[in-house]
GUFI-249717 format. One record per residue: y, x, z of N, C-alpha, C, CB in turn. Coordinates in pm, whole numbers, padded with zeros to 5 digits, always signed. Glycine has a CB too. Layout:
% GUFI-249717
YXZYXZYXZYXZ ...
This chain:
% GUFI-249717
+11185+21926+07776+11158+22013+07731+11202+22151+07712+11145+21974+07672 +11160+22266+07695+11215+22383+07731+11205+22488+07598+11140+22432+07863 +11390+22485+07530+11430+22595+07463+11494+22712+07462+11463+22569+07412 +11384+22824+07360+11451+22937+07384+11543+22983+07266+11354+23036+07419 +11657+22993+07286+11766+23002+07172+11738+23175+07146+11957+22950+07232 +11764+23180+06998+11768+23336+06950+11578+23399+06925+11868+23446+07111 +11483+23317+06980+11387+23394+07018+11354+23420+06860+11274+23328+07125 +11271+23518+06861+11216+23596+06725+11125+23550+06677+11176+23722+06731 +11124+23465+06547+10985+23416+06510+10888+23495+06437+10997+23309+06437 +10744+23538+06480+10740+23600+06427+10603+23596+06300+10765+23678+06516 +10578+23675+06193+10536+23667+06090+10405+23595+06108+10539+23786+06033 +10369+23519+06118+10231+23451+06182+10074+23505+06058+10268+23225+06180 +10108+23512+05954+09999+23557+05882+09977+23682+05898+10007+23534+05758 +10090+23778+05909+10096+23920+06000+09977+23885+06121+10283+23953+06084 +10037+23840+06201+09993+23815+06361+09812+23764+06322+10120+23650+06460 +09782+23649+06214+09676+23655+06211+09557+23748+06156+09678+23576+06187 +09613+23857+06036+09547+23921+05996+09491+24049+06118+09614+23948+05877 +09602+24082+06158+09561+24149+06264+09494+24117+06374+09637+24189+06300 +09519+24027+06421+09362+23952+06518+09267+23940+06478+09348+23826+06564 +09227+23888+06345+09088+23849+06292+09042+24008+06288+09084+23752+06126 +09124+24113+06193+09078+24259+06214+09015+24327+06323+09170+24327+06202 +09127+24283+06416+09081+24303+06559+08937+24269+06593+09165+24221+06648 +08931+24123+06597+08816+24045+06627+08654+24117+06535+08867+23873+06572 +08670+24166+06398+08568+24197+06386+08529+24364+06399+08545+24134+06279 +08621+24424+06431+08649+24549+06468+08579+24554+06617+08811+24578+06460 +08598+24460+06682+08508+24440+06821+08400+24375+06773+08574+24351+06947 +08383+24306+06725+08237+24243+06683+08139+24379+06643+08254+24123+06528 +08159+24427+06530+08130+24545+06488+08111+24686+06597+08232+24559+06395 +08181+24678+06724+08171+24814+06828+08035+24735+06899+08343+24855+06962 +08042+24607+06909+07959+24549+06992+07841+24548+06945+07991+24437+07025 +07795+24529+06822+07669+24525+06790+07605+24685+06752+07662+24420+06673 +07718+24780+06730+07676+24956+06769+07665+24927+06885+07784+25098+06747 +07698+24910+06982+07678+24942+07141+07509+24869+07164+07829+24845+07259 +07463+24749+07100+07304+24720+07116+07241+24800+07109+07241+24649+07044 +07294+24890+07013+07133+24999+06954+07031+24976+06963+07094+25117+07002 +06940+25028+07052+06777+25000+07060+06800+24888+07126+06667+25109+07138 +06882+24770+07158+06836+24661+07194+06803+24549+07091+06917+24626+07280 +06835+24628+07001+06822+24521+06875+06690+24515+06840+06904+24557+06739 +06616+24456+06865+06425+24492+06796+06427+24398+06697+06256+24453+06915 +06487+24310+06600+06449+24309+06480+06592+24286+06408+06335+24205+06458 +06683+24231+06420+06790+24255+06301+06905+24257+06381+06800+24137+06176 +07045+24270+06310+07170+24261+06347+07204+24093+06352+07260+24351+06244 +07257+24092+06452+07272+23955+06483+07358+23874+06393+07320+23945+06611 +07352+23750+06359+07432+23659+06246+07525+23570+06313+07334+23564+06153 +07642+23584+06309+07742+23474+06367+07802+23371+06244+07881+23559+06445 +07769+23215+06296+07833+23153+06234+07943+23058+06262+07765+23120+06187 +08013+23025+06220+08130+22929+06234+08102+22819+06098+08296+23024+06224 +08074+22740+06169+07986+22608+06056+08026+22473+06174+07735+22640+06027 +08009+22353+06103+07999+22233+06213+07856+22205+06206+08092+22087+06179 +07852+22170+06364+07719+22163+06398+07625+22059+06342+07718+22153+06526 +07726+21947+06286+07650+21849+06261+07564+21859+06133+07728+21744+06262 +07605+21991+06049+07571+22031+05910+07446+22130+05910+07699+22101+05841 +07427+22181+06029+07361+22321+06004+07257+22346+05924+07320+22373+06108 +07178+22231+05933+07051+22293+05807+07113+22267+05672+06879+22197+05806 +07212+22256+05651+07232+22300+05486+07253+22430+05488+07358+22235+05402 +07290+22498+05597+07290+22657+05563+07208+22731+05685+07461+22723+05554 +07100+22697+05734+07052+22758+05830+06887+22719+05827+07135+22720+05954 +06806+22800+05793+06650+22730+05748+06634+22710+05911+06499+22854+05645 +06520+22620+05916+06485+22524+06036+06370+22627+06134+06400+22353+05964 +06395+22635+06265+06292+22698+06355+06329+22839+06285+06113+22633+06346 +06471+22903+06300+06494+23023+06292+06602+23086+06357+06497+23043+06187 +06634+22992+06437+06760+23071+06549+06699+23094+06663+06902+22979+06597 +06742+23204+06732+06726+23235+06876+06758+23172+06990+06771+23324+06895 +06910+23139+06920+06994+23107+07076+07108+23016+06977+07081+23290+07194 +07166+22943+07047+07311+22823+07000+07353+22814+07144+07268+22625+06918 +07511+22918+07095+07610+22920+07188+07725+22807+07112+07664+23089+07216 +07753+22689+07161+07858+22611+07143+07924+22513+07210+07841+22573+07067 +08076+22509+07185+08132+22423+07272+08182+22272+07194+08252+22507+07340 +08164+22194+07215+08200+22063+07165+08363+22043+07190+08108+21947+07243 +08421+21966+07095+08520+21893+07144+08537+21839+07244+08540+21828+07095 +08656+21851+07355+08657+21705+07462+08780+21710+07476+08575+21696+07620 +08837+21557+07445+09000+21531+07500+08992+21575+07604+09067+21391+07514 +08921+21520+07696+09008+21552+07817+09067+21661+07907+08965+21507+07880 +08923+21823+07822+08964+21942+07895+09145+21963+07850+08849+22085+07840 +09135+21971+07711+09300+21978+07727+09335+21888+07652+09380+22107+07688 +09506+21871+07620+09565+21776+07539+09564+21868+07427+09704+21709+07584 +09456+21840+07332+09439+21954+07199+09584+21905+07094+09243+21923+07090 +09555+21788+07086+09680+21751+06971+09822+21741+07021+09657+21605+06901 +09852+21783+07195+09969+21854+07177+10004+21991+07188+10036+21808+07240 +09881+22065+07237+09883+22218+07253+09893+22268+07086+09725+22280+07345 +09825+22191+07005+09814+22247+06854+09900+22183+06765+09675+22232+06792 +10027+22106+06846+10129+22035+06772+10210+22148+06631+10250+21981+06906 +10211+22269+06677+10287+22337+06589+10161+22365+06457+10360+22485+06672 +10053+22370+06484+09982+22398+06417+09952+22303+06259+09896+22412+06508 +09963+22149+06346+09950+22018+06271+10089+22041+06191+09939+21866+06375 +10170+22077+06226+10353+22060+06172+10324+22204+06056+10529+22106+06353 +10280+22289+06070+10277+22399+05962+10209+22354+05878+10230+22527+05992 +10062+22269+05868+09975+22235+05796+10037+22118+05733+09855+22220+05862 +10149+22047+05785+10191+21916+05710+10033+21783+05735+10223+21976+05500 +09989+21829+05867+09920+21718+05912+10015+21601+05986+09811+21773+06005 +09941+21508+06004+10035+21420+06059+09960+21405+06234+10043+21259+05949 +10008+21445+06339+09928+21444+06440+09861+21330+06492+09985+21489+06521 +09739+21306+06528+09655+21207+06532+09693+21142+06708+09486+21273+06492 +09712+20974+06691+09778+20953+06854+09629+20843+06849+10000+20861+06888 +09563+20943+07028+09479+20868+07077+09515+20800+07197+09379+20930+07087 +09466+20698+07221+09482+20615+07357+09381+20612+07465+09495+20480+07326 +09259+20650+07413+09178+20718+07506+09118+20821+07493+09103+20663+07542 +09041+20873+07583+08984+21022+07577+08885+21030+07456+08900+21066+07721 +08872+21115+07433+08739+21148+07271+08615+21077+07319+08673+21359+07233 +08569+21159+07439+08454+21141+07525+08389+20971+07538+08506+21199+07674 +08484+20906+07548+08436+20788+07522+08404+20662+07454+08454+20774+07558 +08422+20763+07354+08425+20675+07207+08282+20630+07151+08493+20773+07081 +08265+20565+07097+08121+20598+07007+08073+20656+06929+08080+20545+06958 +08175+20694+06859+08201+20771+06733+08153+20944+06779+08389+20751+06683 +08227+20938+06912+08187+21106+06948+08067+21072+07003+08290+21206+07065 +08019+21002+07075+07876+21049+07134+07736+21010+07050+07862+20980+07284 +07790+20963+06886+07718+20967+06813+07698+21081+06732+07735+20883+06767 +07860+21166+06710+07798+21283+06654+07781+21360+06726+07847+21340+06568 +07804+21368+06881+07773+21469+06949+07571+21455+06962+07877+21456+07103 +07521+21381+06955+07357+21334+06930+07319+21397+06797+07330+21152+06916 +07399+21385+06660+07399+21419+06530+07380+21587+06569+07545+21362+06439 +07482+21636+06620+07473+21790+06643+07399+21844+06723+07572+21842+06677 +07325+21783+06831+07194+21807+06884+07070+21808+06800+07176+21718+06976 +07077+21742+06685+06972+21690+06650+06930+21807+06564+06984+21554+06592 +07096+21844+06512+07086+21946+06393+07030+22095+06453+07249+21965+06319 +07124+22124+06603+07049+22236+06647+06898+22226+06703+07126+22290+06744 +06843+22149+06718+06729+22130+06745+06645+22182+06663+06711+22024+06761 +06685+22143+06521+06573+22148+06393+06593+22310+06368+06618+22033+06227 +06710+22384+06417+06716+22521+06353+06702+22584+06461+06836+22566+06272 +06703+22552+06555+06627+22655+06680+06488+22672+06701+06660+22613+06815 +06410+22785+06713+06280+22805+06729+06235+22745+06861+06251+22945+06717 +06092+22702+06878+06029+22667+06995+06055+22774+07110+05882+22648+06965 +06111+22713+07216+06119+22779+07312+06223+22863+07344+06033+22828+07313 +06327+22846+07242+06467+22905+07256+06576+22808+07298+06510+22965+07126 +06685+22892+07376+06807+22787+07373+06885+22780+07366+06838+22735+07416 +06979+22625+07362+07108+22600+07323+07186+22560+07467+07109+22483+07203 +07330+22631+07479+07404+22628+07569+07535+22587+07531+07397+22734+07625 +07547+22466+07594+07651+22393+07560+07780+22414+07670+07598+22249+07550 +07902+22495+07599+08028+22512+07712+08094+22385+07686+08145+22654+07692 +08171+22340+07796+08273+22241+07777+08300+22203+07934+08221+22110+07674 +08434+22124+07919+08468+22028+08065+08431+21950+08091+08560+21979+08098 +08390+21884+08161+08378+21693+08203+08417+21679+08337+08204+21611+08198 +08505+21545+08275+08573+21455+08411+08490+21399+08493+08657+21335+08378 +08352+21413+08490+08271+21380+08578+08277+21237+08611+08289+21456+08679 +08295+21163+08499+08347+21002+08530+08192+20965+08474+08520+20920+08422 +08187+20845+08463+08073+20749+08474+08001+20816+08318+08131+20550+08480 +08075+20809+08201+08053+20833+08072+08052+20955+08055+08130+20779+07992 +08021+21053+08153+08035+21197+08097+07968+21237+07968+07984+21289+08195 +08014+21338+07942+07938+21459+07854+07778+21491+07892+08024+21610+07881 +07796+21521+08057+07654+21569+08081+07584+21453+08065+07622+21637+08218 +07540+21386+08111+07500+21240+08123+07494+21213+07954+07626+21131+08222 +07522+21178+07907+07498+21118+07761+07426+21263+07680+07675+21054+07676 +07475+21369+07671+07407+21511+07646+07262+21524+07669+07468+21614+07734 +07272+21529+07776+07123+21533+07863+07038+21418+07804+07142+21503+08047 +07080+21283+07817+06970+21177+07804+06981+21221+07616+07021+20971+07876 +07063+21240+07535+07015+21252+07395+06938+21348+07362+07106+21260+07313 +06934+21475+07443+06884+21600+07419+06746+21588+07445+06948+21704+07497 +06717+21489+07549+06580+21445+07620+06509+21380+07495+06599+21326+07761 +06603+21266+07430+06509+21220+07350+06454+21252+07202+06539+21119+07353 +06560+21364+07157+06507+21447+07067+06432+21535+07097+06577+21497+07008 +06392+21572+07208+06291+21657+07234+06336+21807+07298+06217+21670+07103 +06438+21845+07325+06473+21924+07430+06429+21919+07570+06583+21915+07433 +06409+21995+07635+06398+22039+07761+06520+22063+07826+06324+22144+07763 +06574+21972+07948+06688+22019+08029+06633+22127+08120+06756+21900+08113 +06748+22236+08140+06683+22385+08196+06812+22418+08305+06660+22535+08043 +06929+22303+08322+07006+22314+08388+07145+22304+08370+06976+22387+08422 +07220+22317+08446+07368+22305+08425+07430+22421+08522+07426+22145+08464 +07513+22525+08467+07623+22592+08576+07755+22570+08602+07639+22710+08558 +07791+22552+08676+07913+22527+08716+07977+22656+08706+07921+22463+08845 +08154+22629+08659+08241+22707+08634+08367+22720+08706+08256+22691+08530 +08413+22717+08824+08573+22695+08827+08657+22732+08765+08626+22723+08906 +08756+22681+08721+08853+22708+08630+08996+22785+08730+08886+22550+08547 +09052+22881+08698+09138+22977+08777+09237+22846+08786+09198+23144+08698 +09332+22815+08905+09396+22681+08928+09553+22732+08854+09399+22626+09122 +09558+22918+08843+09703+22948+08830+09734+22917+08677+09738+23110+08874 +09850+22881+08685+09877+22822+08554+10034+22804+08542+09799+22680+08537 +10103+22880+08597+10261+22861+08611+10321+22905+08459+10331+22971+08747 +10296+22976+08390+10304+23012+08292+10342+22906+08198+10209+23074+08275 +10263+22814+08206+10248+22704+08129+10329+22589+08162+10123+22671+08129 +10376+22511+08097+10404+22375+08126+10356+22271+08171+10428+22339+08064 +10348+22214+08274+10296+22108+08342+10194+22027+08259+10405+22026+08386 +10270+21978+08167+10215+21857+08082+10101+21916+08019+10319+21792+07970 +10066+22065+07938+10004+22105+07908+09874+22194+07988+10074+22130+07846 +09881+22184+08123+09780+22270+08212+09636+22120+08238+09890+22342+08409 +09540+22219+08205+09405+22147+08239+09426+22093+08388+09266+22256+08230 +09329+21962+08387+09342+21904+08488+09186+21873+08517+09441+21793+08473 +09089+21946+08454+08967+21942+08483+08959+22083+08615+08876+21957+08327 +08855+22048+08703+08860+22157+08788+08729+22291+08736+08836+22084+08952 +08660+22250+08671+08574+22317+08610+08519+22317+08481+08504+22309+08666 +08486+22420+08413+08383+22434+08318+08228+22409+08352+08397+22563+08273 +08143+22374+08244+08028+22374+08274+07932+22414+08137+08008+22245+08339 +07832+22505+08173+07740+22555+08055+07596+22482+08085+07723+22739+08052 +07598+22351+07986+07478+22260+07959+07350+22381+07917+07522+22135+07814 +07215+22407+07969+07137+22464+07901+06992+22371+07849+07117+22580+07981 +06957+22377+07762+06863+22303+07676+06769+22394+07594+06941+22215+07582 +06657+22358+07626+06544+22419+07532+06463+22374+07461+06474+22476+07576 +06441+22400+07335+06341+22336+07261+06185+22365+07248+06386+22344+07151 
């Protein structure tokens, strides 16, 4: 454990407000930069549980879905976010197995894929960004099989190497998956 003595604790609410204001400003600038490229409308961005998309989005109305499902082997989320758990007074969950190998995870992933399929327009794409330990029960094989059974076409997989330099982080929190992936599905 590393303890920095006399470290100034920032005002987290002030930091949060500044960060969200910056993100809103950057998104407005991005939309403005699109200019004439925007053929039909200003993009709508949603932050919602993708297992319940049809509650807020009409079917066959979305041009693109970009999402990143949780993957427990990609990072030790409960360790990395332990302060968030403590700050919000939540009990830190204990896991003895990886998230992806649980039956609940694969069922929830299929539910999410089904909802995404319903809201996408025909011929449009869904991109899943994730890490995959490339094990026998990998996210890739499960997601592709489930997506095909729902009606998606598998269009490809892009492999993105993760930079190995992480000297600023304690070794316990370093990612141990050498690549991220982008799974491309089409309705």
